C-alpha positions as a printed Julia matrix, in Angstrom:
266×3 Matrix{Float64}:
 86.58  -88.41  -34.44
 84.5   -91.6   -34.19
 82.74  -92.94  -37.26
 79.38  -91.29  -38.01
 79.96  -88.69  -35.27
 78.65  -85.31  -36.53
 81.37  -82.78  -37.12
 81.15  -79.72  -34.89
 80.98  -76.25  -36.47
 84.27  -75.01  -35.03
 85.28  -72.41  -37.62
 83.81  -69.93  -40.05
 84.49  -72.08  -43.1
 82.65  -75.03  -41.56
 79.7   -72.8   -40.7
 79.65  -71.39  -44.22
 79.3   -74.86  -45.7
 76.07  -75.37  -43.77
 74.64  -71.92  -44.54
 71.39  -72.08  -46.54
 71.27  -68.95  -48.67
 67.76  -69.63  -49.94
 66.49  -69.72  -46.34
 68.19  -66.39  -45.64
 66.5   -64.86  -48.67
 63.1   -66.22  -47.67
 63.39  -64.74  -44.18
 64.56  -61.42  -45.62
 61.46  -61.33  -47.82
 59.12  -62.23  -44.96
 60.55  -59.56  -42.65
 60.56  -56.74  -45.21
 56.8   -56.34  -44.73
 55.65  -53.83  -42.12
 53.31  -50.98  -41.27
 54.65  -48.83  -44.11
 55.05  -51.77  -46.49
 52.0   -53.92  -45.89
 51.28  -54.81  -49.55
 54.26  -55.12  -51.84
 54.89  -55.87  -55.49
 57.72  -58.09  -56.7
 59.83  -55.08  -57.69
 59.26  -53.43  -54.29
 60.34  -56.58  -52.45
 63.45  -56.83  -54.62
 64.32  -53.21  -53.83
 63.72  -53.54  -50.08
 65.74  -56.75  -49.75
 68.46  -55.97  -52.28
 67.7   -59.18  -54.19
 67.42  -59.72  -57.89
 63.8   -59.87  -59.13
 64.27  -63.56  -59.94
 65.4   -64.41  -56.39
 62.66  -62.3   -54.85
 60.07  -63.99  -57.05
 61.17  -67.48  -55.98
 61.01  -66.53  -52.29
 57.63  -64.82  -52.66
 56.06  -67.75  -54.48
 57.46  -70.25  -51.97
 56.15  -68.27  -49.0
 52.81  -67.92  -50.78
 52.59  -71.67  -51.38
 53.46  -72.35  -47.72
 50.71  -69.99  -46.53
 52.9   -67.25  -45.05
 51.87  -64.77  -47.77
 48.76  -64.13  -49.83
 48.57  -62.43  -53.21
 46.23  -60.98  -55.81
 48.81  -61.81  -58.52
 50.22  -58.27  -58.36
 50.86  -57.56  -54.69
 51.74  -59.76  -51.74
 50.8   -59.43  -48.07
 51.46  -61.38  -44.86
 49.11  -64.12  -43.65
 48.42  -65.09  -39.99
 50.71  -68.11  -40.36
 53.65  -65.71  -40.06
 52.69  -65.21  -36.41
 54.01  -68.7   -35.75
 57.55  -67.34  -36.21
 57.03  -64.58  -33.64
 55.19  -66.93  -31.28
 58.15  -69.31  -31.29
 60.33  -66.55  -29.86
 57.81  -65.08  -27.43
 56.81  -68.45  -26.0
 60.29  -69.94  -25.74
 62.23  -67.04  -24.22
 61.7   -65.99  -20.6
 62.41  -62.28  -20.98
 59.19  -61.16  -22.76
 56.88  -63.15  -20.51
 58.62  -62.04  -17.31
 58.74  -58.43  -18.46
 55.1   -58.16  -19.55
 53.48  -57.94  -16.07
 56.14  -55.44  -15.0
 55.45  -53.28  -18.04
 51.7   -53.55  -17.41
 52.17  -52.4   -13.81
 54.49  -49.57  -14.87
 52.02  -48.43  -17.53
 49.14  -48.58  -15.06
 50.99  -46.5   -12.45
 52.2   -43.87  -14.91
 49.3   -43.99  -17.36
 51.91  -44.05  -20.13
 53.23  -46.7   -22.52
 56.23  -48.84  -21.54
 58.44  -51.06  -23.7
 61.22  -53.61  -23.47
 63.73  -53.59  -26.32
 66.82  -55.44  -27.49
 69.46  -54.54  -30.07
 68.9   -55.95  -33.56
 71.35  -54.81  -36.23
 71.17  -51.0   -36.11
 67.8   -50.83  -34.36
 66.16  -51.43  -31.01
 63.42  -54.01  -31.54
 60.51  -54.07  -29.12
 60.01  -57.54  -27.61
 57.37  -56.62  -24.99
 55.09  -53.61  -24.62
 52.21  -52.27  -22.57
 50.17  -49.45  -24.07
 48.37  -46.92  -21.9
 45.16  -45.13  -22.78
 47.29  -42.14  -23.74
 48.49  -43.97  -26.86
 51.12  -42.29  -29.01
 50.62  -41.7   -32.71
 53.64  -43.84  -33.62
 51.57  -47.0   -33.16
 54.44  -49.07  -31.75
 53.97  -52.73  -30.95
 55.91  -55.94  -30.44
 58.3   -56.3   -33.36
 58.51  -52.56  -34.05
 62.01  -51.27  -34.7
 63.42  -47.92  -33.58
 66.7   -46.5   -34.94
 69.33  -47.03  -32.27
 71.09  -43.71  -32.88
 68.07  -41.53  -32.04
 65.93  -43.55  -29.62
 66.3   -43.75  -25.85
 66.11  -47.55  -26.02
 68.76  -47.69  -28.72
 71.22  -45.4   -26.98
 70.98  -47.44  -23.79
 71.72  -50.59  -25.76
 74.65  -48.92  -27.56
 75.98  -47.76  -24.18
 76.16  -51.43  -23.18
 78.98  -51.85  -25.71
 82.54  -50.72  -25.23
 83.16  -47.13  -26.32
 85.16  -48.36  -29.32
 82.49  -50.81  -30.48
 79.71  -48.25  -30.01
 81.61  -45.69  -32.08
 82.12  -48.2   -34.89
 78.44  -49.18  -34.81
 77.24  -45.58  -34.94
 79.61  -44.72  -37.78
 78.25  -47.62  -39.82
 74.59  -46.68  -39.35
 72.41  -44.84  -41.8
 71.57  -41.73  -39.78
 68.91  -39.27  -40.94
 66.95  -36.48  -39.29
 63.49  -37.94  -38.64
 62.34  -34.64  -37.12
 63.95  -31.19  -36.8
 65.06  -32.26  -33.3
 66.77  -35.52  -34.3
 70.4   -35.74  -33.2
 72.18  -37.75  -35.87
 75.81  -36.66  -36.28
 78.34  -39.26  -35.19
 79.96  -36.96  -32.63
 76.69  -35.94  -30.98
 75.25  -39.45  -30.91
 78.44  -40.89  -29.4
 78.46  -38.1   -26.81
 74.92  -39.04  -25.75
 75.83  -42.74  -25.66
 78.86  -41.97  -23.47
 76.69  -39.87  -21.17
 74.2   -42.72  -20.9
 77.01  -45.09  -19.96
 77.93  -42.75  -17.09
 74.41  -41.77  -15.96
 72.73  -45.17  -16.32
 69.81  -43.87  -18.41
 69.07  -42.09  -21.67
 66.41  -39.64  -22.83
 64.9   -38.6   -26.13
 63.05  -35.34  -26.74
 61.08  -35.22  -29.98
 63.73  -36.97  -32.06
 61.49  -39.83  -33.24
 58.19  -37.97  -33.12
 57.53  -34.3   -32.44
 55.83  -33.85  -29.09
 56.95  -37.15  -27.57
 59.62  -37.64  -24.89
 61.03  -40.99  -23.82
 63.48  -42.35  -21.26
 65.17  -45.75  -20.96
 67.34  -47.73  -18.54
 69.47  -50.86  -19.13
 68.66  -54.43  -18.09
 71.83  -56.35  -17.17
 72.53  -60.05  -16.76
 74.43  -61.64  -13.89
 77.77  -60.58  -15.37
 76.76  -56.95  -15.79
 76.29  -57.19  -19.54
 73.42  -55.12  -20.99
 70.91  -57.52  -22.55
 67.87  -55.25  -22.97
 66.42  -51.86  -22.06
 63.13  -50.67  -20.56
 61.61  -47.39  -21.7
 58.63  -45.17  -21.03
 57.25  -42.34  -23.17
 55.18  -39.25  -22.46
 53.71  -36.41  -24.48
 55.43  -33.06  -23.97
 52.27  -31.27  -22.9
 51.94  -33.54  -19.88
 55.28  -32.67  -18.25
 58.67  -31.1   -18.88
 61.82  -33.17  -19.26
 63.03  -32.5   -15.72
 59.69  -33.45  -14.19
 59.53  -36.49  -16.46
 62.94  -37.68  -15.29
 62.28  -37.03  -11.59
 58.86  -38.71  -11.62
 59.5   -41.75  -13.8
 63.21  -42.64  -13.56
 62.81  -44.22  -10.08
 59.88  -46.3   -11.38
 61.89  -47.42  -14.4
 64.78  -48.45  -12.19
 62.51  -50.43   -9.85
 61.01  -52.29  -12.83
 64.52  -52.96  -14.15
 65.74  -54.29  -10.81
 62.74  -56.58  -10.5
 63.19  -57.94  -14.02
 66.9   -58.54  -13.46
 66.16  -60.43  -10.24
 63.59  -62.63  -11.97
 65.72  -63.29  -15.03
 69.03  -63.79  -13.25
 68.37  -64.89   -9.64
 71.47  -64.89   -7.46
C-alpha cells in the first residue's frame, strides 16, 4: 500500500472500526416517529428504540438543535428539515421517479391506489405511490411500512429470496394477527410465499385491514433478481377476489414489464 493511500474496508473488523454508533442512534431516533407516534416523550423514544434514556436524550437534543425535531420541553416531533433525508433518496435513485408515472397511469385506469415497495428489514417500505379517489382508510404514503409476512408486497419480496432464506426471515419476524383474517403462522406464511414464487404474484384478503384486498407482482433486474414489487388494492365491495385477479393482474404485469424495461434496458 502506498503512503497516505486510504485503506479499503475489506473485512468486517475494518468496517466496525469506522462505524459511528452515535450516528446510528440518531437515525434510529429520527425514524421512530410515525403516524401512530407523532409526538413522543423521552421515555417513549427510549422504549421504541431500545436505547437507555441517557442515549435517547442526547440524540433527541442533538436532532432538536440541528432543526430535525421540535419540542415543548416534554414531547418531541419531527420538523420539515427531516424531509431532506427522504428527498436525498427520492431524487438520487431512478426507481421511484421512473415508477411514479406508471403508478399514476395504473391508478387512473383502475381508479384504485397503486404502490411500489422494497424490502426493509421485516417490512415492505413504500417508495412510490399513487392514490385514487377511492382512498383506503389505512392512509398509506411514501415511507409507510407494511409487515412482510401478511402483505401482498411483502410476500412477493420474500418470494424473491431462496426458499431457505425466506424461511429463516419469516421465522425471525414478529408475527401477530392484525385482523381476524391475518395469516401469521410460519408454515402458512411460507406456503403462501412458495406459491407466490411459483405463480409470479401474491394476494392479500383483509389481512392488513378488514374489507381491503391487494395484489402484487415482482420487479426484477437484468439478472432476474427481485428488487421491488408493484401492488394495487381494492375494497371488497367493489369486486370479488377472482374478478380482482382477472381484471387487474394483466395491468400490474404490464406496468411491471414497462418499469423493468426502463430501469434495466437490454
